[in-house]
N, C-alpha and C positions, 0 to 999 in steps of 0.2 A: 274552272277561272279561264278568261279568254286570252289570257296573256296581253292585253293592250296597255299601252302605257297608262302609267295609274301618275295624275298632276297633283301636284301639293305644293305648297310653298308661301311665299307674302307676295302682296301687290297693294296700290292705292286705291283708292275710289275716292271721286268728288264729290263730297257729301252737300245737299240742297239743305236750302235752309228750312226749318218746320218740321225735320224730323230726328229722331233720337241715335245714338250710335248704334242702339241694340234694334231699334227698327232697322237700320243700314243692314244690318247682319242676317237679319230674319228675311229680309228682302233677297239679299243675294242667294238664302237657301232656297226661298220658294223658287227661284230660277235655276241654281243648281243641279234641285234634285231631278229634274225630270230631263235633265241634258244628257246628250250625248257625249259630252266632254268628260263628266264626271259620273257616268255609268260604270266605269270601271273599278273606281275608288268604291261607288257602294256594291259591288259586286264583291270585292276583297273585305269588306267591312261587314258583310254577311256571313262570310267564310269564317272569319274570326271570333264571330259572336258565337256562331256553331259551334265552336271549339271550347267556349267559356262553360265552365261547371254551373249548376243548377243554382247555387248559392250567387256567382256571379251574375248569371241572369236576373235572378229575383231582387238584387241589389239596384237594380237600372231604375230609375228614375221614369222613366218612358221605354217603349219598344219600339216607338217611331224610327225610322231608317231618314236620317237627316246626313246631307254631309256635313263634316266639321268644320264651323265658320266662327272666328273670334275675330277683336279688332283691338288694336295695340294703343289704345288712348282714346280715352272720351272726349268728344266734341260737342258742345254745349247743339241742344234743338235749334236754338238763334242763328247758330253759327253755320257758316259754310265753310268748304275746303279739304284739306287734305286728311283722308282717313284711312290708315294703315289695317289691313286685313290678311288674316291670316288663312288657308283652307288646307285640312289634314294635319299631317306633321309639321305644317307652316307654323300653327298656333304655339307649338311649342317657342317660337322665335320671338312670340308677339312681346314677350316680356323685354326683351333687348330692347325693343321702340320706347318704352315707358322710360328710359335713360336717354333719350334721343335729345339734340337740342331741335326747337321750334320756331319755325319764324311766322307772326302773326303780323295781321292789319286791321287795325281796330278804330272807330270813331267815338269819339268823346264827346257826351253833351254835357255843359255844365249848368250849374243853377239848383240842381234837384240832385236827389239820390235815393233808393228804393231799396227793399229790403233785401233783394236778389244782387243788388247792384249793376243790375241793367235794366233796359226798357221793356221787359217784361213784370217786371214785380209792380208793388206798390208803392206810391213818393210818402217818404217817412221823415225827410226832412229838406227844407229849402235854403238857398245860400246869395249872397248879394253875388251878381255878376256882371255889373255894370264896367267893374276895374280890368277885367279880365282881358289881357294882350296877349299877341302870338309871343311877342319878348318875354312876356313875364312866363308863359309857359314850358318855352326854351330853357330859360335860366331854372324851371324847376324840374327837369328832365334830369338835370346834374345828379340828382340826389336817388336818382332810380338806375343809374348806371353802376354794375361791376357787380358785386357780391352785396346782397342787402339782405334786411330781415322782412317777411312780409307776412300778415296774418289771413289765414283764409276765409272765405266767406261763408257765414252759416248756412249756404246752401251749395255744401260740396259733399264729395264723399270721403274727406277725412273721416275717420274713427277717433271716438274717444268715447273709451270703456268699452271697446269692442262694436259701438255704434255709428253709424254714419251720423256726421253733424245733421243733414237735410232733413232724416227722421225726427230729430229734437223740434227743429223748426217748423215742420210740418204738425208738430202733437202740441204747439204753442209753448213748449219748455226751453228751458233753458238749460245747456249742458251741465253734468254735474261738477267740470272743472273748465276754468277760463281756456277760452281757445288760445295757442300758444304761437307766438311769429314762429317762422321756420326759415331756415336760410334758402335763397335761389340767387341765381345769377343773371343778368342782364348783359349779354355781350354787346348789343346795338340796338339803340334806339334813336329814332329821331322822326320831326315831324313830315309827314306825306303834303298835304294840305290844309291849309288855314280857311273856317269860314266864319266870315264874320255875322253879326246878328242881323236878320231878314234876308239871308244871300244861302239860305238852306232849306230843306225839310223836316230837318231831325226835331223831333218832338218828344217832351216828355209824355209820361203815361196820364192815363185820365183818370185813372183811382188812386185812390191815397188810405192810408190805413188810419182806422177808428177805433175807439172803444176798447175791448179787452187787448186788442194787439198793439194798441200804445203803452201800455204796462209792462209788457215783455219786452218789447223795440227801447224804452228806457233804459231797461238795464243793459240790454246789448251796445246800446250807442253809448253807455257811460263807461262799460269795459272796453270799446272801441277808440273812444276818447280817452282815456288813461293810458293806453300802451304808449311806450317809450318810442314807437315808431309812429306817433299821430303827429300829425301838421297842426302848425296853426290856425286857430277859425276867423283871425283876423287877415283882411287883405295883403297880401305879400308885399305890397308896395309900402306900406304903413309899418311892418314889423321888422326887425332887423332878423336876417336868415341864418341859422345856426351852421354851422359847417356842417354839410353832408356825411363826413366819415363820422362824427359823432351823434347826426340825428338819426342815421339808418342803420348805418353799416357797423351793428354790433357784432361783437365777435361770434362765429357760428357755433352752435351747442346743440348737442342731441336732444331731441323732443322726442320723449317717452310716446309721446298719444299718437304719432305720426305712423300709427299702423296702417299696412297697405299703403304707403305713398313711397317716393324714391327720392334716396339720399342727394338731394341737387347738388351739393358739393362735389359730388365724386363723377361729374359729366363737366364734359368740356365741349368747346364749339366744333370739335371733330363730329362727325355724323352720330356715332353713339357712344356710349359708355356703358360698361355691364352694369346691372343693378346691385345694391346693396342685400335688396331682402326680394326674393321670388313673389311673384303676384299670381293671383289667379287671373286668367283670359280665356273666357269661355262667351257661347252666345249668350247665354241667360244672362252674365253675370255683371257687366263694367259699366252700363249706365246710370248708374243708380242714384246719381246726385242730379243727373241734366233733366227728368222728365220734372217741370215744376207745375202741378196741379194748380191754377188759380186760386182751386175751392178750399186747398188747405194749406197755406203759406201761412207762417207768422210774419209779421213785418214790424220794422220800427219805427218808431214817430217820434220827433218832438215836435215843440209850438214852433212856428213859423218866427223867425229873425223878427226883432221890432223895429223894423225898419221901415221911415215914411219916402213917399216919392211927391216929391212936388210939382204942380201942372209947369214949372219952369225947367224942372231936371227931370222930365219923366225917364223911367225904368225902358231900355231897350224893348222893342216887341218879343224878341226871343233871345237867349244867350249865345254867346259863339259855341262852337263848336272845334273840334280839331282832328285830325285823321292821322294817325301814328303807326310807323311801323318797328316792328321790334326781333330780336333774335332771343330767345331766353331758355333755361335749361329746365328741365323736370321737375314738376310742381309749383309751376309759376300759374297764377289766376289772374288773369287779364281784368277781369270783372274786379278782383282787388287793388289792381293798379288805378282802375279807373276811380274807384273811389278815394283810394290815396292822392289821386293826382289832384282831383277835386281838393283835397282839403289840404295842400301845401300850396295852393295859391288861395286859399281864403275863400273858398267857393265849397260845392258840391259837384260829383260827377258823376255821372253813370255810362254803362256801355253801351251804345245804340248800335255796333254792328260788330261783326267779327269774322273774319277771315283767317283760317290756317293756311299760310301758302307752302307750307313747306316742314317736313316732318322727314329728319336723316335723310336720304337722296330722292326720298318721292317729291316733287315739286308743282306745282299749279301751272300748267302750261307746258309741260314736258309731256312726252311720249311714252310716259312711265304710270298715269295716271288713269283710271276706267272714270269716263263719261258716265252719271249716274242712268241718264237717260238711254243709253246704249243697251242698258238693261230690257226697257219697255221694247227695243228695235228688234228684239230677238236673239236666238242665239247664234245667229248666222253672223251677226254684226258683234256681240259682245264675246263669242266664243276662240274666234281668232284673236282678240285682244288679250284675253285673260291667258289663253294658251302661251302667246306668246310671251307675258310678265311672268308667268311660273315657271319658264324655261329660263329666261334670263336670270331669273332669283336662282334656282338651281345651280347655273355656271358660278356664279358669285359664290355660293356655299363653298362648290367643290373647290373653284380656287383658294376659298380664307382655309378651306382645311387641308390643302397643299403645302400653301406656304405656312400654314402654323407647326 
């Protein structure tokens, strides 16, 4: 043993678009493994493994020696922003971050929805959008504030009968039981920017669901539309709005299908809250639902609405879009929110972009988040920063233990 300090703990990375959370973990390992900063950690790990019994060594899936790295909450590949990472014994603390509040900034495009509820999927439904105004969206946001019930998207890591929902979707199968709504909380939600039709570059996907995909999609959409939380499919200005307390805020109840998920009702707008059930967070494990292979997805589809446009009143060249910022508890799906908001205003909606701006104390633009490009700049750039992050984490951990 060299006697050098072993660095472990938790820090955050600014995840770029187009890579999965597991990709980030593997990328961190590829830079940490040959580094001087984590050489003492690897040396200690080799010594520990040498003391293991033959049976323990045989149980290992691989003998490859990697710095232990994990992440504390999946972020979609299309999304950017804060991804909490743990190194060494710090991975044991990642479970705590699954129960933290998170802040997001998202752009929602109206007029169409996809199987994945975002711009990476296939279009399965279109809706009228000429009637949509900023004031209408502002009013609709009221029903999403506070404690609400939300149905997770079919492309999610939520398990039903021990199997992630995304696996059913990729196999073109319906889950054996109906997906249940579950409690989440929105502590803050507001419009940041409104985009009038023709004044933005956000677009619908070009691919639409066809053939056998339609059969499964019809059933999924029927379940979704029959949900107590489903909004009216008529334009909001032509229908009487129900009180939001009876429309969405149904009593919070346990959901036996929430295997591997965090009880959102147990969290607050404080930094973090302990999770009700411990989850496994590892380098191999967490990104399950977010790698959306386009070639194997199940899609929803319905017939286009039988609306007609006259030459006297043509449809706008594109629908309006809106940028929204929100602070939410664990278990909240921004994609589902985009889908539900579209229904709430008598149209359709899909998530066009997503940024996680904060998770617990880690916030974009602050000095405690590692920029992803720093890794490519070499250890002389990222090394001092990661070292500082882990030292700060250790000080906070010791201080918290002393106070308890």
